[in-house]
C-alpha positions as CSV (number, residue, x, y, z in Angstrom):
1,M,-2.9,72.2,269.3
2,S,-4.0,71.0,265.8
3,L,-5.9,71.8,262.6
4,E,-9.8,71.2,262.7
5,L,-11.6,71.0,259.3
6,Y,-15.1,70.8,257.7
7,N,-14.9,67.6,255.4
8,T,-17.7,67.7,253.3
9,R,-17.4,64.0,252.6
10,T,-18.4,63.2,256.1
11,R,-20.4,66.5,256.8
12,S,-18.7,67.2,260.1
13,K,-15.8,68.9,261.4
14,Q,-12.5,66.5,262.0
15,H,-9.2,66.5,263.1
16,F,-6.8,66.9,260.2
17,E,-4.1,64.1,260.1
18,P,-1.9,64.2,256.7
19,I,-1.5,61.0,254.9
20,D,2.5,61.6,255.2
21,A,3.4,63.6,258.4
22,Q,6.3,65.2,256.5
23,H,4.7,66.4,253.6
24,V,1.0,67.7,253.0
25,R,-0.5,67.7,249.6
26,I,-3.4,70.2,248.7
27,Y,-5.2,70.8,245.2
28,V,-7.6,73.8,244.6
29,C,-9.6,74.0,241.4
30,G,-8.3,77.1,239.4
31,P,-10.0,79.2,236.6
32,T,-10.9,78.6,233.0
33,V,-9.0,81.3,231.7
34,Y,-11.1,83.1,228.8
35,N,-12.0,86.2,230.6
36,R,-11.1,88.2,233.8
37,V,-12.2,86.6,237.0
38,H,-15.1,87.8,239.2
39,I,-14.9,88.1,243.1
40,G,-16.7,84.6,243.4
41,N,-13.6,83.2,241.8
42,A,-11.3,85.2,244.3
43,R,-12.9,83.7,247.4
44,P,-11.4,80.2,246.8
45,A,-8.2,81.7,245.9
46,V,-8.0,83.8,249.5
47,V,-9.4,80.8,251.6
48,F,-7.0,78.1,250.4
49,D,-4.2,80.8,250.3
50,L,-4.9,81.2,254.2
51,L,-5.2,77.4,254.7
52,Y,-2.0,77.0,252.9
53,R,-0.6,79.7,255.0
54,V,-1.6,77.8,258.4
55,L,-0.4,74.6,257.4
56,K,3.0,75.6,256.7
57,T,3.1,76.5,260.4
58,Q,2.5,73.0,261.4
59,Y,4.0,70.7,258.7
60,A,7.6,70.6,257.4
61,Q,6.6,70.4,253.8
62,V,3.3,71.5,252.0
63,T,2.7,71.3,248.3
64,Y,-0.1,73.5,247.0
65,A,-1.2,73.0,243.6
66,R,-3.9,75.2,241.8
67,N,-4.5,74.3,238.0
68,I,-5.1,76.3,235.0
69,T,-8.0,75.1,232.7
70,D,-6.6,76.5,229.3
71,I,-9.0,74.1,227.0
72,D,-12.6,74.2,227.3
73,D,-15.5,74.9,225.0
74,K,-15.8,78.3,226.5
75,I,-12.3,79.1,225.7
76,I,-12.6,78.0,222.0
77,N,-15.8,80.1,221.5
78,A,-14.1,83.3,223.3
79,A,-10.8,82.8,221.0
80,K,-13.2,82.4,217.9
81,A,-14.9,85.9,219.0
82,A,-11.8,87.6,219.4
83,G,-10.2,86.2,216.3
84,E,-7.1,85.0,217.9
85,P,-5.2,81.9,218.7
86,I,-6.5,80.3,221.8
87,E,-2.5,80.2,223.1
88,V,-2.8,84.0,222.6
89,L,-6.1,84.3,224.8
90,T,-5.3,81.9,227.5
91,A,-2.0,83.3,228.0
92,R,-3.3,86.9,228.4
93,F,-5.9,85.7,231.0
94,T,-3.9,83.3,232.7
95,Q,-1.3,86.4,233.5
96,A,-4.4,88.5,234.2
97,Y,-5.3,86.1,236.8
98,F,-1.9,85.8,238.2
99,D,-1.8,89.5,238.8
100,D,-5.5,89.8,240.3
101,M,-4.5,87.2,242.6
102,A,-1.3,88.7,243.6
103,A,-3.0,92.3,244.2
104,L,-5.3,90.4,246.9
105,H,-1.8,89.3,248.6
106,N,-2.1,85.5,247.9
107,V,1.2,83.5,247.7
108,E,2.2,82.1,244.4
109,P,1.2,78.2,244.9
110,D,3.9,75.8,244.6
111,L,2.3,74.3,241.2
112,Q,0.2,75.8,238.8
113,P,-0.1,73.1,236.2
114,R,-1.9,73.6,232.9
115,A,-4.6,71.3,231.4
116,T,-2.8,71.3,227.9
117,E,0.3,70.0,229.6
118,T,-1.4,66.8,231.0
119,I,-3.2,65.3,227.7
120,A,-1.2,61.9,227.9
121,Q,-2.1,61.5,231.6
122,M,-5.7,62.0,230.6
123,I,-5.6,59.5,227.7
124,A,-3.8,57.1,230.0
125,M,-6.3,57.2,232.8
126,T,-9.3,57.1,230.2
127,K,-7.6,53.7,228.9
128,N,-7.5,52.6,232.3
129,L,-11.0,53.2,232.8
130,I,-12.1,51.3,229.9
131,A,-10.0,48.4,230.7
132,S,-11.6,48.1,234.1
133,G,-15.1,48.5,232.8
134,H,-15.8,51.7,234.1
135,A,-15.9,53.5,230.6
136,Y,-17.0,52.7,227.1
137,E,-16.5,54.3,223.7
138,A,-19.5,55.3,221.8
139,E,-19.2,57.6,218.5
140,G,-15.8,59.2,219.1
141,H,-16.8,59.8,222.7
142,V,-15.5,57.8,225.7
143,L,-18.0,58.2,228.7
144,F,-17.6,57.3,232.4
145,A,-20.3,54.7,233.3
146,V,-21.7,56.2,236.6
147,Q,-23.9,52.8,237.2
148,S,-20.3,50.6,237.5
149,M,-19.4,52.7,240.5
150,P,-21.8,51.4,243.3
151,D,-21.5,54.6,245.8
152,Y,-21.6,57.2,243.0
153,G,-22.8,60.4,244.5
154,K,-21.4,59.7,248.1
155,L,-19.7,63.1,248.0
156,S,-22.9,65.4,247.1
157,N,-25.0,62.6,249.0
158,R,-27.2,62.0,246.0
159,S,-28.8,59.2,244.5
160,L,-28.5,58.5,240.8
161,D,-32.2,59.2,240.4
162,D,-32.0,62.3,242.3
163,M,-29.2,63.7,240.2
164,L,-31.2,63.2,237.1
165,A,-34.1,64.7,238.7
166,G,-32.3,67.8,239.9
167,A,-30.0,68.3,236.8
168,R,-30.2,69.3,233.0
169,V,-28.5,66.4,231.7
170,D,-27.4,66.1,228.1
171,V,-29.1,62.8,227.0
172,A,-27.2,61.8,223.9
173,P,-28.4,58.9,222.2
174,Y,-24.9,57.5,222.5
175,K,-25.0,57.1,226.2
176,K,-26.1,54.2,228.0
177,Y,-27.1,55.9,230.8
178,A,-28.4,59.3,231.0
179,G,-26.0,60.2,233.9
180,D,-23.0,59.0,232.4
181,F,-20.6,61.9,231.7
182,V,-17.8,62.6,229.0
183,L,-14.2,61.6,229.5
184,W,-13.1,62.5,225.9
185,K,-14.9,63.8,222.9
186,P,-14.0,64.4,219.3
187,S,-12.9,67.6,218.0
188,S,-13.8,69.3,214.6
189,D,-11.1,70.5,212.3
190,D,-11.5,73.8,213.3
191,D,-11.0,73.2,217.1
192,P,-7.9,72.1,219.0
193,G,-7.5,68.6,219.6
194,W,-5.2,65.7,220.2
195,E,-4.5,62.3,218.6
196,S,-5.8,59.6,220.9
197,P,-7.0,55.8,220.5
198,W,-10.5,57.1,220.0
199,G,-9.8,59.3,217.1
200,R,-8.7,63.3,217.4
201,G,-10.3,64.9,220.0
202,R,-10.0,66.6,223.4
203,P,-10.6,65.8,227.2
204,G,-13.7,66.5,229.3
205,W,-13.4,69.1,232.3
206,H,-13.8,66.5,234.9
207,L,-10.9,64.5,233.6
208,E,-8.6,67.4,233.6
209,C,-8.3,67.8,237.4
210,S,-8.0,64.0,238.2
211,A,-5.0,63.7,235.7
212,M,-3.5,66.7,237.0
213,I,-3.5,65.5,240.5
214,E,-2.3,61.9,239.6
215,K,0.6,63.7,237.7
216,H,1.8,66.2,240.4
217,L,0.6,65.1,243.7
218,G,-0.2,61.3,243.5
219,E,-3.1,58.9,243.4
220,C,-4.3,60.2,247.0
221,I,-4.2,63.5,248.5
222,D,-4.9,65.2,251.8
223,I,-7.0,68.1,250.7
224,H,-9.2,69.0,247.7
225,G,-10.6,72.5,247.5
226,G,-13.0,74.5,245.8
227,G,-16.1,76.4,245.8
228,R,-19.4,74.8,246.9
229,D,-20.8,75.1,243.4
230,L,-18.2,72.3,242.3
231,I,-19.4,69.9,244.8
232,F,-21.6,68.4,241.9
233,P,-20.9,67.4,239.4
234,H,-17.4,68.4,239.1
235,H,-15.8,67.1,242.4
236,E,-18.4,64.0,242.1
237,N,-16.9,62.9,238.7
238,E,-13.5,63.5,240.0
239,L,-14.0,61.4,242.7
240,A,-15.4,58.8,240.8
241,Q,-13.0,58.4,237.7
242,S,-10.0,58.8,240.1
243,Q,-10.9,56.1,242.5
244,C,-12.3,53.8,239.9
245,A,-9.1,54.3,237.9
246,H,-6.9,53.1,240.8
247,D,-8.9,50.0,242.0
248,G,-11.2,51.8,244.3
249,K,-8.3,53.5,246.3
250,S,-9.1,56.6,248.2
251,F,-8.5,59.9,246.2
252,V,-9.2,62.6,248.9
253,N,-8.8,62.7,252.7
254,F,-10.5,66.0,253.0
255,W,-13.0,68.0,250.7
256,V,-13.3,71.5,251.6
257,H,-15.5,73.7,250.0
258,N,-16.1,77.6,250.4
259,G,-19.7,79.4,250.3
260,Y,-21.4,81.3,247.7
261,I,-20.9,85.0,247.1
262,N,-24.1,87.0,246.9
263,I,-24.1,90.5,245.5
264,D,-25.9,93.1,247.3
265,G,-28.5,90.1,248.6
266,E,-28.7,88.8,245.2
267,K,-26.7,85.5,244.1
268,M,-24.2,86.3,241.5
269,S,-25.2,85.4,238.2
270,K,-25.0,86.3,234.5
271,S,-28.4,86.4,234.0
272,L,-28.6,89.0,236.9
273,D,-25.6,90.7,235.3
274,N,-24.0,91.4,238.8
275,F,-20.7,90.1,238.4
276,R,-18.1,91.9,239.9
277,L,-14.6,91.3,238.4
278,V,-11.5,91.7,240.3
279,H,-9.7,93.9,238.1
280,D,-12.6,96.4,238.2
281,L,-12.9,96.5,242.0
282,L,-9.2,97.0,242.4
283,Q,-9.4,100.3,240.5
284,H,-11.5,101.6,243.5
285,Y,-10.4,99.5,246.4
286,N,-7.0,98.5,247.9
287,G,-6.5,94.8,247.5
288,E,-6.0,94.1,250.9
289,T,-9.5,95.9,251.5
290,L,-10.8,93.1,249.1
291,R,-8.8,90.4,250.8
292,F,-10.2,91.7,254.3
293,A,-13.5,91.5,253.0
294,L,-13.4,87.9,251.9
295,L,-12.1,86.9,255.0
296,S,-14.5,88.7,257.1
297,A,-17.2,85.7,257.2
298,Q,-16.1,82.2,258.0
299,Y,-15.5,80.5,254.7
300,R,-18.2,78.1,254.6
301,S,-20.8,80.9,255.1
302,E,-22.4,82.7,252.6
303,L,-20.8,86.3,252.1
304,N,-22.8,89.2,251.1
305,F,-20.5,91.2,249.0
306,S,-21.4,95.2,248.8
307,A,-20.0,98.6,248.8
308,E,-21.2,98.6,252.5
309,L,-18.8,95.4,253.1
310,L,-16.1,97.3,251.6
311,E,-16.2,100.1,253.8
312,Q,-16.5,98.2,256.7
313,A,-13.4,96.3,255.6
314,K,-11.7,99.6,254.9
315,A,-12.5,101.0,258.2
316,S,-11.3,98.1,260.0
317,L,-8.0,98.3,258.4
318,D,-8.0,102.0,258.9
319,T,-8.6,101.1,262.6
320,L,-5.5,98.3,262.8
321,Y,-2.9,100.6,260.6
322,S,-4.0,103.6,263.0
323,A,-2.9,101.8,266.1
324,L,0.5,100.6,264.4
325,Q,0.6,104.7,263.6
326,T,0.9,105.3,267.3
327,L,4.4,103.4,267.5
328,T,7.5,105.5,266.5
329,E,8.8,104.5,263.1
330,S,11.7,102.8,264.5
331,T,9.4,100.8,267.1
332,Q,7.2,100.0,264.0
333,L,10.1,98.7,262.0
334,Q,11.4,96.8,265.1
335,A,8.1,95.0,265.5
336,R,7.9,94.0,261.8
337,E,11.3,92.4,261.9
338,Q,10.4,90.6,265.3
339,M,7.1,89.7,264.8
340,L,5.8,86.6,266.2
341,Q,6.4,83.3,264.5
342,G,6.6,79.7,265.2
343,A,5.9,78.7,269.0
344,E,5.3,82.3,270.0
345,L,2.7,82.9,267.3
346,Q,1.0,79.6,268.1
347,Q,0.2,80.8,271.7
348,Q,-2.0,83.6,270.2
349,A,-5.8,83.5,270.5
350,C,-5.9,84.5,266.8
351,Y,-3.8,81.6,265.6
352,R,-6.0,79.4,267.7
353,A,-9.2,80.7,266.2
354,L,-7.7,79.7,262.6
355,L,-7.2,76.3,264.2
356,D,-10.7,76.3,264.4
357,D,-11.8,75.3,260.7
358,L,-10.3,78.9,259.5
359,N,-12.9,80.9,261.9
360,T,-11.8,84.3,260.4
361,P,-14.2,86.4,262.2
362,I,-12.9,85.2,265.6
363,A,-9.4,85.7,264.3
364,I,-10.1,89.2,263.3
365,S,-11.6,90.2,266.3
366,E,-8.3,89.2,268.2
367,L,-6.6,91.6,265.8
368,H,-8.7,94.4,267.0
369,A,-8.3,93.5,270.4
370,L,-4.3,93.8,270.1
371,A,-4.9,97.0,268.1
372,K,-6.8,98.1,271.1
373,K,-4.1,97.3,273.8
374,I,-1.3,99.0,271.5
375,T,-3.8,102.3,271.4
376,Q,-4.0,102.0,275.1
377,T,-0.6,102.2,275.8
378,E,-0.2,105.0,273.4
379,G,2.4,103.2,271.5
380,R,4.8,103.6,273.8
381,G,7.0,101.0,276.1
382,E,7.8,97.5,275.8
383,Q,4.1,96.3,276.0
384,A,3.3,98.5,273.0
385,L,6.0,96.8,271.1
386,Q,4.9,93.0,272.3
387,H,1.7,93.7,271.3
388,A,2.7,95.0,267.6
389,R,4.9,92.0,267.6
390,A,1.5,89.7,268.0
391,L,-0.6,91.8,265.7
392,L,1.8,91.9,263.0
393,G,2.6,88.1,263.2
394,C,-1.1,87.3,263.2
395,A,-2.0,89.6,260.6
396,S,0.9,88.4,258.3
397,L,-0.2,84.9,258.8
398,M,-3.6,86.1,257.3
399,G,-2.2,88.2,254.8
400,L,-3.2,91.4,255.9
401,L,-1.1,94.4,257.1
402,Q,1.3,94.3,254.8
403,A,2.0,98.2,254.3
404,T,3.4,100.4,256.5
405,P,0.7,102.8,258.3
406,Q,2.1,105.6,256.0
407,Q,1.8,103.6,252.7
408,W,-1.7,102.4,253.7
409,F,-3.1,105.9,254.5
410,Q,-1.2,107.6,251.7
411,G,-1.5,105.0,248.7
412,G,-4.9,105.0,248.1
413,A,-6.3,102.8,245.0
414,G,-6.9,103.5,241.5
415,G,-9.1,106.4,240.2
416,D,-8.1,110.3,239.8
417,Q,-6.0,111.1,242.8
418,L,-3.8,114.1,243.8
419,D,0.1,113.3,243.0
420,E,2.0,112.7,246.3
421,A,4.2,115.7,245.4
422,L,1.1,118.1,244.9
423,I,-0.3,117.1,248.2
424,A,3.1,117.8,250.0
425,S,3.5,121.2,248.3
426,L,0.1,122.2,249.5
427,I,0.8,121.1,253.1
428,A,4.1,123.4,252.9
429,E,2.2,126.1,251.5
430,R,-0.6,125.7,254.4
431,E,2.2,125.5,257.0
432,Q,3.7,128.8,255.7
433,A,0.2,130.5,255.8
434,K,-0.2,129.3,259.4
435,L,3.4,131.1,260.0
436,D,1.9,134.2,258.5
437,K,-1.0,134.0,260.5
438,N,-3.1,133.9,257.2
439,Y,-5.4,131.4,258.8
440,A,-8.1,131.6,256.3
441,R,-5.7,130.5,253.6
442,A,-4.6,127.6,255.8
443,D,-8.3,126.5,256.6
444,E,-8.7,126.5,252.8
445,I,-5.9,124.2,251.7
446,R,-7.4,121.9,254.3
447,Q,-10.8,122.2,252.7
448,Q,-9.4,121.8,249.1
449,L,-7.5,118.7,250.0
450,L,-10.5,117.2,252.0
451,E,-12.6,117.6,248.8
452,Q,-9.9,115.6,246.9
453,G,-10.2,112.8,249.6
454,V,-6.8,113.7,251.5
455,T,-7.4,114.2,255.4
456,L,-4.9,116.2,257.1
457,E,-3.7,115.3,260.8
458,D,-1.7,118.0,262.8
459,S,0.5,116.6,265.4
460,R,3.4,117.5,267.5
461,E,5.7,115.7,264.8
462,G,4.2,117.7,262.0
463,T,1.2,117.5,259.5
464,R,0.4,113.9,258.6
465,W,-2.0,113.1,255.6
466,R,-4.2,110.4,254.8
467,R,-6.2,109.3,251.6
468,S,-9.8,108.9,252.6
């Protein structure tokens, strides 16, 4: 079995073969750290976290890099507005990004390079492009000459004329051609800058990723990922400058892009003021619920993000955790300790679905099929254990079912919630009321807890509770 991935460059699904069979290299565009990130920023982080996990089941070494853009005009403006040094602002929002992504059960990438740590490589690449005739200096700027590359536009499948007609291009007087893009630009005395052969300045956005890839992963990598919105101009320009800086050598074998997120049926945009910050959503929803929602559609599809989707995601996770809850605690622990891995995991239909261009809807349906098998066995016997091992192995690969059923149902997320000690106290009072045959009080406590979002479930083993 091998991984099939859709390659934006060829517009087809292809069998994935790494450049080096022993070492896969993947780079994903990370955030520009001037504010908290929205749910659209979270989708590529979750998608490529899943891809990273799948690749690690097939290859001996996988290096995953996701950058931090910590120098940008938006950052400069945000720091001025906040009245604080740029490095203080970027440090705060970088950590906020790390915290938000960890809450969504993303594993930490192997490398998280920062743009400001790669200035020397950016200057060296720019000098190389000038020397090879692909870039020129003009009024303190250095620009890439797009007409110097015969197949510029091959990633987005656009001609130069189409690109100019369909984009707002800053036709500065110093440009030789309207579509030329900035590699280096001058900085004022009040703005951050670095000394260069073209004066004190700072890099253009596109240049940053090319230099970080070259420094940390090499001249050619296996996979470059990001949101579909980055195909043009960002990834198109990355491809151009990196390939031209290395004598036409291939830059990326697979370009992989996730689809857009819509909010309640409308495209997420600042003009519509319908951004949903991950931090804000985490006050109301468990991070695993957000992750499940982001994985509920195949990654290349548009995803309509709504309260309804989140409720569906929570209900699905409730079903999966409920199946595990039918097992005894010792069987749950045994299943988690012995969850399927390696060759056993690769025989599962859920795993095979992920090999098919990360087909998460099919993979999720297979998780539910395994949960149903556990429920049908009433959580008893060897069959129940084997189904649980398979469920937990497949779910773990997807970053799901990371909690115990008790933690899931009693944990909740954000908001004003009853303290667990108070819940336990009320349950004890209810038990005593039933012993005293004061059933009215027992029913009153059940209703009181229900109104506070706590559901009681009576069983032979006693009373269990869960947050709604």
